[in-house]
N, C-alpha and C positions, 0 to 999 in steps of 0.2 A: 299200563304205559303212557309216557307225556307225549304228546306232540308238540313244538316248538309253537311257540306265540305265533311267526312267519303265517302258519297254517291258518290259526284265526282271521291274521289280515287278511289273507288272500282269499280266503273265502268271504268275507267281509266287502273287502270290493270287489268281489267280481257278481256280488247282489248287488251294488250300486251301478254296477254297468248294464243290469239287465234294464232297469232302468228308466233307461239314457235312451233318446230318440233315435232311430235305427241310422246308421252312418257317422251319429257323436260319437265327439272323444273326450275324456276326464284326465287332466291333466294331473299326474303324479303328485304331485307338490299339494292338492286338494284333497287327495285321496289318501293320504299322510296325515292331514291336520284333519277329517274329519274323525281319524282313527287315536290320534293323537301319537303316534309312532314319527321316529324321524322320519324324513323322506331318502335319505341315502338305506335306512335299514330297509326301508318299501320297497325302497328301487331293485335289489336283490331280490324279492319273491315278484316282482312285477317282471323282471328279466327273466327268473324261473319260467314264469306260468306264457313267456312269449314264447319262449324256445320249447317249450312243450304244446305251443299252437292253440292253446287257451287263449291266450289274450292273442288283440292283436296293436303294434305301438307303433302311434302316425309321428314321422318327425314333423317339425316347423314350430312357428311361433302357435299355430291353432290348434297343435296339436297334441298327442296324449294315448291314453290307448281306451280299447274299446272290446267286447268279446271279437272271438275269434269265430267262433259258433253259435246255434240258435243256443239258448239256454235250456235247453230238456234234452241237450245231448252233451253238456258237461254234467259230471257226475262229481260230487264230493270228494270219490276217490281220488279221478283224476289231478283235483287240484292238493291232496297230501301229495300224491306221489311226484307232481309237480316239483314241488317243494321240499319234499324229506328224501326224496329219491324212492328208487323200488326195493331198497334191500326193506328184507321184513324187520319188524321190529325184536323179534331177538334171532340173535345169531348164534347158535351150539358152536362154542369152542371142544367140545370131549371134556371138557375138563373130567368126566370119568375114568380118561387113560392116565394121568395124571398122578401122583403121589405116588408114597411106602409101598403101597398093597398095588401097584400095576402090574397088573396079566399082560401078556402078552396079546397077539393085536386079534389074534383067532377069537378072543374071550369076546369080542365086540364084533361080530359079526353082520349082528340085528343092527338096525337105526339107534341111535338114543331115545326111548320112549320119552323123556321129556323135548324132546326137542321132536319128536311126533304130533306131540298133543297141542307144543307150543304152535304149530306147523297148520295147523287140521281150526286155531283158534283167528290166524291170522287171517286164513283163506274165509273163515265167516265173519271175522271183522271188515276185510278186505267185499265182500259181498254187500253187505248192510252198506258198505260208502258207495258202492258202483248202483243201490239203491235206488238213494236220495239222489234227483233233479234236484240243480238251480231254481229248474222253472216251479217244483213244487214246494221249495222255500219259499219261495219269492210270494206264489199263493195265496201259502198259511199266510204267512206276513199280513198280505194288502185283509184278507177275511179277518183273523184273529189275533193280527198287533193291534196294542192301542194307536185308538187313532191319532195320538197326537204324534208319537214315533211314526208313523206310517208319515203321517204330514211333515214331518221335518225330514223326513227321507228324501219325498217330494221334493220341496223345497229346496233342499241343497242339490238334488240332481239338475233344480231349471236353473243355477244359479251355476254350477262349473260346469256342466257341458258345454260340450264348443262345438259348433254345429259344424259338418260338411261342411265344406266350401264347393260350389258348382264346378265345374270345369268349363271353362268360357270355350267355345270352337270360332272364334270369329278369326275371320279371314280379309 
């Protein structure tokens, strides 16, 4: 199975956003630059993450993206489904019912064994992705990642995050 590069980019962007201060945002252009992808390509995936309720988009000159919910409430499956869509990776076309030796429909009363096996694998794959939380990946990176990489990530977030503006209630 091959997932699009958009899945990788989306997960990396989500992990960057985990490291931001509460309420801060990150411009999409900064995220695109960080991972060497075009802004227009990444924007499509960022919009999918917003539509799925994983990211929040804040408009305006100090706007950008931030997580819409806590990192422990976001799984890799959430991100994969937002980017790739909910369809299973394998889609049975019932090709066993085609060709010159085609039998009557009654010969195919039982589901295709290949389809059943692929759907079992899909359920296992999705269950494994659902068990992987952004918070766990970040915690592992912070404790087991190369210190240079951890430091570079922290510097990037500190340089590019935009603090939340406070709302003035002056009258």
